[in-house]
LUMMI-278314 format. One line per field, with one value per residue (C-alpha): chain; residue number from 1; y, z, x; residue in three letters. Coordinates in pm, whole numbers, m for minus. Each point is the difference from the previous one (the first is absolute). Layout:
<rs>
chaine [A,...]
num [NUM,...]
Y [Y,...]
Z [Z,...]
X [X,...]
residu [Ala,...]
</rs>
This chain:
<rs>
chaine [A,A,A,A,A,A,A,A,A,A,A,A,A,A,A,A,A,A,A,A,A,A,A,A,A,A,A,A,A,A,A,A,A,A,A,A,A,A,A,A,A,A,A,A,A,A,A,A,A,A,A,A,A,A,A,A,A,A,A,A,A,A,A,A,A,A,A,A,A,A,A,A,A,A,A,A,A,A,A,A,A,A,A,A,A,A,A,A,A,A,A,A,A,A,A,A,A,A,A,A,A,A,A,A,A,A,A,A,A,A,A,A,A,A,A,A,A,A,A,A,A,A,A,A,A,A,A,A,A,A,A,A,A,A,A,A,A,A,A,A,A,A,A,A,A,A,A,A,A,A,A,A,A,A,A,A,A,A,A,A,A,A,A,A,A,A,A,A,A,A,A,A,A,A,A,A,A,A,A,A,A,A,A,A,A,A,A,A,A,A,A,A,A,A,A,A,A,A,A,A,A,A,A,A,A,A,A,A,A,A,A,A,A,A,A,A,A,A,A,A,A,A,A,A,A,A,A,A,A,A,A,A,A,A,A,A,A,A,A,A,A,A,A,A,A,A,A,A,A,A,A,A,A,A,A,A,A,A,A,A,A,A,A,A,A,A,A,A,A,A,A,A,A,A,A,A,A,A,A,A,A,A,A,A,A,A,A,A,A,A,A,A,A,A,A,A,A,A,A,A,A,A,A,A,A,A,A,A,A,A,A,A,A,A,A,A,A,A,A,A,A,A,A,A,A,A,A,A,A,A,A,A,A,A,A,A,A,A,A,A,A,A,A,A,A,A,A,A,A,A,A,A,A,A,A,A,A,A,A,A,A,A,A,A,A,A,A,A,A,A,A,A,A,A,A,A,A,A,A,A,A,A,A,A,A,A,A,A,A,A,A,A,A,A,A,A,A,A,A,A,A,A,A,A,A,A,A,A,A,A,A,A,A,A,A,A,A,A,A,A,A,A,A,A,A,A,A,A]
num [1,2,3,4,5,6,7,8,9,10,11,12,13,14,15,16,17,18,19,20,21,22,23,24,25,26,27,28,29,30,31,32,33,34,35,36,37,38,39,40,41,42,43,44,45,46,47,48,49,50,51,52,53,54,55,56,57,58,59,60,61,62,63,64,65,66,67,68,69,70,71,72,73,74,75,76,77,78,79,80,81,82,83,84,85,86,87,88,89,90,91,92,93,94,95,96,97,98,99,100,101,102,103,104,105,106,107,108,109,110,111,112,113,114,115,116,117,118,119,120,121,122,123,124,125,126,127,128,129,130,131,132,133,134,135,136,137,138,139,140,141,142,143,144,145,146,147,148,149,150,151,152,153,154,155,156,157,158,159,160,161,162,163,164,165,166,167,168,169,170,171,172,173,174,175,176,177,178,179,180,181,182,183,184,185,186,187,188,189,190,191,192,193,194,195,196,197,198,199,200,201,202,203,204,205,206,207,208,209,210,211,212,213,214,215,216,217,218,219,220,221,222,223,224,225,226,227,228,229,230,231,232,233,234,235,236,237,238,239,240,241,242,243,244,245,246,247,248,249,250,251,252,253,254,255,256,257,258,259,260,261,262,263,264,265,266,267,268,269,270,271,272,273,274,275,276,277,278,279,280,281,282,283,284,285,286,287,288,289,290,291,292,293,294,295,296,297,298,299,300,301,302,303,304,305,306,307,308,309,310,311,312,313,314,315,316,317,318,319,320,321,322,323,324,325,326,327,328,329,330,331,332,333,334,335,336,337,338,339,340,341,342,343,344,345,346,347,348,349,350,351,352,353,354,355,356,357,358,359,360,361,362,363,364,365,366,367,368,369,370,371,372,373,374,375,376,377,378,379,380,381,382,383,384,385,386,387,388,389,390,391,392,393,394,395,396,397,398,399,400,401,402,403,404,405,406,407,408,409,410,411,412,413,414,415,416,417,418,419,420,421,422,423,424,425,426,427,428]
Y [15262,246,354,145,m310,11,369,m36,m293,206,286,m237,m181,330,151,m141,153,348,115,370,11,m10,m334,m212,176,17,m367,m93,204,m136,m359,47,149,m294,m253,156,21,m365,m108,176,m148,m357,19,138,m273,m277,115,63,m337,m159,166,m112,m356,m25,149,m209,m317,87,61,m323,m189,95,m9,m144,129,m78,m50,m164,92,58,362,23,m83,344,127,m309,m243,m263,m15,m70,m279,m106,m368,m131,m310,m253,76,369,m67,m255,225,289,m216,m92,364,25,309,m131,m112,m92,19,3,63,249,59,320,106,339,6,133,m133,80,m33,100,364,55,m89,35,m45,m256,m201,m369,m145,m376,m164,m361,m259,50,381,160,112,117,366,m76,m222,275,255,m223,151,m238,m343,m186,4,m135,m359,m34,m279,m240,25,m258,m328,118,m163,205,55,162,64,236,182,m181,m163,m207,242,375,181,226,203,354,199,362,296,164,311,m197,m197,315,188,m296,m93,m355,m238,m343,m265,238,m63,272,24,103,128,m13,177,m143,m42,m93,54,m296,m54,m208,m50,m8,m74,232,m225,268,367,153,348,133,372,67,163,m98,m367,8,192,m223,m359,m294,m328,m332,m323,7,m245,199,303,m212,m137,350,103,m318,m89,m351,m162,231,341,276,378,27,m224,123,m56,44,58,m29,378,339,38,m300,170,180,m319,m233,209,m16,m379,m31,226,m210,m318,138,101,m347,m193,226,m164,51,m75,227,253,304,m115,271,46,306,73,87,346,62,m135,210,297,252,m189,m42,364,95,m224,170,335,m125,m49,365,110,m206,167,345,m87,m137,313,231,m191,m9,378,38,m223,176,347,m102,m137,300,238,m215,m13,380,29,m267,170,343,m139,m163,293,9,m373,46,282,m213,m291,228,151,m353,m69,m162,71,126,m337,m192,240,m22,m378,26,177,m226,m300,174,58,m361,m123,214,m130,m364,48,157,m287,m261,172,40,m366,m126,221,m50,m378,m27,191,m208,m326,112,94,m322,m213,181,223,291,259,m69,128,25,m298,178,255,m181,m365,m124,10,78,176,m271,4,m190,m9,m29,m38,122,309,83,m38,210,283,1,0,261,227,m36,64,286,179,m26,132,295,92,15,356,149,m165,239,263,m137,143,355,m20,160,m144,340,118,m333,m53,331,m80,m27]
Z [9708,277,m144,177,m86,m367,m46,188,m221,m313,136,78,m337,m193,185,m238,m304,155,m91,m13,344,346,84,m157,178,329,7,m101,284,250,m112,20,350,126,m169,139,348,m10,m135,286,256,m130,m29,354,139,m192,102,367,30,m168,244,298,m127,m80,329,201,m174,91,364,13,m164,267,297,65,55,372,224,343,229,360,85,188,m322,m140,214,m17,m283,87,372,m16,m241,m57,22,m328,159,m205,166,m93,m356,m68,154,m221,m313,74,m28,m338,m130,86,m297,184,334,43,294,m80,186,m30,113,m35,m99,m235,m334,m54,m301,m32,m69,101,263,35,273,m88,140,m67,m66,32,m188,26,m276,m46,m27,m294,m217,m298,44,65,m309,m213,141,m66,m249,42,146,202,334,306,102,303,256,0,274,276,m134,m363,m277,m147,m376,m139,m336,176,186,331,205,317,187,45,m315,m25,m295,m21,m249,m33,m161,m307,208,267,m258,m185,315,130,m347,29,m263,m8,130,217,370,259,376,227,354,275,332,330,310,m242,m373,m204,m355,m274,m361,m262,m370,m231,m191,m166,m41,11,m80,134,m56,351,196,333,m97,m241,247,298,m61,m83,m48,135,161,316,197,m82,183,282,68,m1,258,206,m41,15,m106,m124,95,m261,m27,m160,m135,m341,m93,m368,m99,m328,m46,167,38,238,264,182,21,99,239,288,m40,18,305,180,m92,143,321,38,m65,189,310,239,m276,m258,188,m215,m350,m186,m360,m217,m351,m291,m6,355,m77,m314,96,m194,m329,33,106,m324,m196,167,m105,m360,41,103,m300,m227,138,m57,m363,m54,143,m210,m322,71,45,m332,m181,162,m84,m361,m36,169,m236,m297,108,20,m353,m134,155,m132,m344,m19,134,m312,30,364,m97,m267,241,260,m261,m89,364,140,370,160,170,m329,m169,299,m28,m370,79,297,m231,m259,261,113,m353,1,342,m101,m316,207,248,m275,m152,343,86,m321,37,377,m2,m303,177,315,m198,m183,328,165,m287,m95,300,m222,281,241,354,240,235,273,29,m124,102,m354,m328,m225,60,132,m116,94,m231,234,m184,292,45,m372,10,317,m145,m322,177,250,m278,m199,298,160,m328,m103,339,m44,m317,165,131,m324,m196,169,m238,m244,206,m51,m377,m131,m322,m157,32,m62,m343,m118,161,m232]
X [6784,89,m12,311,203,m107,88,330,98,m74,209,286,m11,2,296,259,m171,m31,350,m95,m139,157,m163,269,286,m191,m89,355,148,m255,59,377,m28,m205,230,318,m150,m100,340,178,m240,27,379,20,m225,179,349,m85,m177,301,240,m207,m25,373,123,m245,124,359,m87,m204,285,253,m233,m342,m350,12,305,0,287,94,m74,332,189,m80,290,225,m90,261,m81,m374,m86,m359,m98,m139,m150,m190,m334,18,120,m276,m266,111,m11,m364,m111,m184,183,350,211,320,182,379,237,278,328,202,347,164,366,265,123,368,224,363,m83,m363,m257,m377,m257,m267,m289,38,m346,m36,m287,m124,m23,m376,25,m182,294,m207,93,368,13,m157,248,302,247,294,65,m262,m179,187,m59,m223,3,m292,m258,7,m133,12,202,284,m28,317,m160,m243,277,m71,276,5,231,45,109,302,m131,m136,m202,116,m174,152,69,187,197,107,103,200,130,m132,m131,m161,240,204,47,m43,48,m286,49,m262,32,m120,214,276,51,m121,126,m159,105,m274,m15,m196,m240,m213,m86,m348,m132,m329,76,m136,283,m156,56,296,214,m78,m103,226,m188,123,m122,m217,218,313,m139,m140,349,146,m261,56,m366,m134,m324,m278,143,m23,20,m342,m276,m111,m365,m80,m360,m187,8,42,m376,m3,219,m280,m208,285,211,m256,m17,379,14,m263,188,325,m175,m154,324,242,147,291,253,m161,m210,86,m92,m188,m119,73,m118,226,m160,126,347,51,m214,211,m39,m375,m39,174,m236,m298,146,m10,m375,m32,206,m223,m312,152,76,m351,m163,219,m68,m374,11,182,m251,m294,132,61,m352,m165,181,m95,m366,m20,137,m236,m303,98,69,m343,m199,m222,m72,m95,m236,m168,m41,m157,m233,m112,m89,314,46,321,46,m14,244,234,m14,86,328,74,m41,216,272,m39,80,315,104,m54,207,277,m14,26,303,158,m58,159,309,48,m50,226,279,m42,16,314,172,m113,131,322,89,104,11,287,54,291,m50,198,m281,m310,74,m78,189,m297,m331,m236,m361,m312,m301,m296,m332,m209,218,m32,m378,m26,211,m205,m336,116,126,m324,m229,195,70,m366,m113,235,m194,m342,35,145,m283,m248,137,m259,m286,135,m38,m325,m149,m82,360,166,m161,147,341,302]
residu [Met,Asn,Phe,Pro,Phe,Phe,Val,Ala,Arg,Arg,Phe,Phe,Ser,Asn,Val,Gly,Ser,Glu,Gln,Arg,Arg,Ala,Ser,His,Leu,Thr,Thr,Thr,Ile,Ala,Thr,Thr,Gly,Val,Ala,Ile,Gly,Leu,Ile,Val,Met,Leu,Leu,Ser,Val,Gly,Ile,Ile,Leu,Gly,Phe,Lys,Gln,Glu,Ile,Thr,Lys,Lys,Val,Glu,Gly,Phe,Gly,Ser,His,Ile,Glu,Ile,Leu,Asp,Val,Asn,Ser,Leu,Ala,Ala,Pro,Asp,Ala,Tyr,Pro,Val,His,Ala,Asp,Thr,Gln,Leu,Ile,Asn,Ser,Leu,Lys,Arg,Ile,Pro,Glu,Val,Arg,Gly,Val,Ala,Pro,Ile,Ala,Gln,Lys,Met,Gly,Ile,Leu,Lys,Thr,Lys,Asn,Asp,Tyr,Met,Gly,Ile,Thr,Leu,Lys,Gly,Ile,Pro,Ala,Asp,Tyr,Asp,Thr,Thr,Phe,Leu,Ala,Asn,Ser,Leu,Val,Glu,Gly,Arg,Leu,Pro,Lys,Arg,Ser,Ala,Ala,Glu,Gly,Ala,Val,Ala,Thr,Pro,Glu,Asp,Gly,Val,Thr,Ser,Ser,Ala,Ser,Asn,Glu,Ile,Leu,Leu,Ser,Arg,Arg,Gln,Ala,Asp,Glu,Leu,Asn,Leu,Lys,Val,Gly,Asp,Arg,Val,Phe,Ala,Tyr,Phe,Phe,Glu,Glu,Thr,Ile,Lys,Met,Arg,Arg,Phe,Lys,Val,Cys,Gly,Ile,Tyr,Gln,Ser,Asn,Met,Ala,Ile,Phe,Asp,Lys,Thr,Phe,Val,Ile,Thr,Asp,Leu,Asn,Thr,Val,Arg,Lys,Leu,Asn,His,Trp,Glu,Gly,Asp,Glu,Ala,Thr,Val,Ile,Glu,Val,Arg,Leu,Lys,Gly,Met,Asp,Ala,Ile,Asp,Arg,Thr,Leu,Pro,Gln,Val,Glu,Arg,Leu,Cys,Ala,Gln,Leu,Asn,Asp,Glu,Thr,Ser,His,Ser,Arg,Lys,Ala,Phe,Ser,Ile,Val,Asp,His,Tyr,Ala,Ser,Ile,Phe,Ser,Trp,Leu,Gln,Leu,Leu,Asp,Phe,Asn,Met,Met,Val,Ile,Leu,Val,Leu,Met,Leu,Cys,Val,Ser,Gly,Phe,Thr,Met,Val,Ser,Gly,Leu,Phe,Ile,Leu,Ile,Leu,Glu,Arg,Thr,Gln,Thr,Ile,Gly,Val,Leu,Lys,Ala,Met,Gly,Ala,Thr,Asn,Thr,Lys,Ile,Arg,Asn,Val,Phe,Leu,His,Phe,Ala,Gly,Phe,Ile,Ile,Val,Arg,Gly,Leu,Leu,Ile,Gly,Asp,Val,Val,Ala,Ile,Gly,Leu,Leu,Leu,Ile,Gln,Gln,Glu,Tyr,Gly,Leu,Ile,His,Leu,Asp,Pro,Ala,Asn,Tyr,Tyr,Val,Glu,Thr,Val,Pro,Val,Glu,Ile,Asn,Leu,Trp,Ala,Ile,Val,Leu,Val,Asn,Val,Gly,Thr,Leu,Val,Leu,Thr,Thr,Leu,Ala,Leu,Val,Leu,Pro,Ser,Tyr,Met,Val,Ser,Arg,Ile,Gln,Pro,Ser,Lys,Ala,Ile,Lys,Phe,Glu]
</rs>
């Protein structure tokens, strides 16, 4: 058996029985320091990853990974529709990473009740639109009925009709400010050369807790908005392209851009693709800032763990000065004795990591299952602290803590070489 490992294991196993010496208290403090540092790091990583995942899901739910629109529509959305022709739609669907393609029509207007009014963006979605996120965000009522695509069969049980719907889905914020509930009717006004009025029925209420969406978007049928914009055929405000994941954007966006360039003609010469990161740059910049905050926390906690272990190692070496002298007198080299204490410190670090893992993962599981810690959704976009338990992140934090903390002990371990056997044996 390896000599340093054997001696270090004996030291570590005898710590609990050495109640009169400083070893027990020192190892307890060092273990606690490592455990607390790891708990803070794992909680920080789990919560920040949870925040990023939750916010990204909300943004994906209301938008799409890639949007195709007419570049002129950035200044006047209603005046420059993009053509969602069959050739483009089918070509997009053949891209391997594409999960779905849907034309979307939008119209800015005002909802007005007897006492209140609010500016909104009416978003028209087709019958085959992925409504998973909207359905999960629904708090009252149901989703609006959407008109069937050309050539498709209307299925009322699925919320699809053969004509344009007259129903809208409001956010909880909009419903509360306008004092509306499911089943109420409300007038909407749209301004062009003349004022156009339309009466809608509230069929449902959603809540995403994202002010950028809850304050603005009202969901309705695609053909309803097309009629308001006097559009015919395949015209739309934007073509939403949903991918299999955020990591596919960088690979797919160049393909979509090339496809638009190839299929653009005199009727649709300005179609251009933008990623969701470009569209919601402020949100994703904030998420990147969370990554920076996480790195700061990890560095600080590693410093705390390292400082605790360095202090503990000094005490352990001083307390075993006589043992070091005896080992040197028996022929042990400074390197082997240094390795003894590095192994000893390694046992302490591993015990601290195990305790930290059990506590941190337990807290994350409890929060994930029961949502005990609540937040103000107006400020944090979620009602409870979101967490994500990522196995690779946990392993990486553990290995990083073990390696970096052990490396921090290498220099202090050279204190062993300053101890002389003749003086150390007489040391008390």
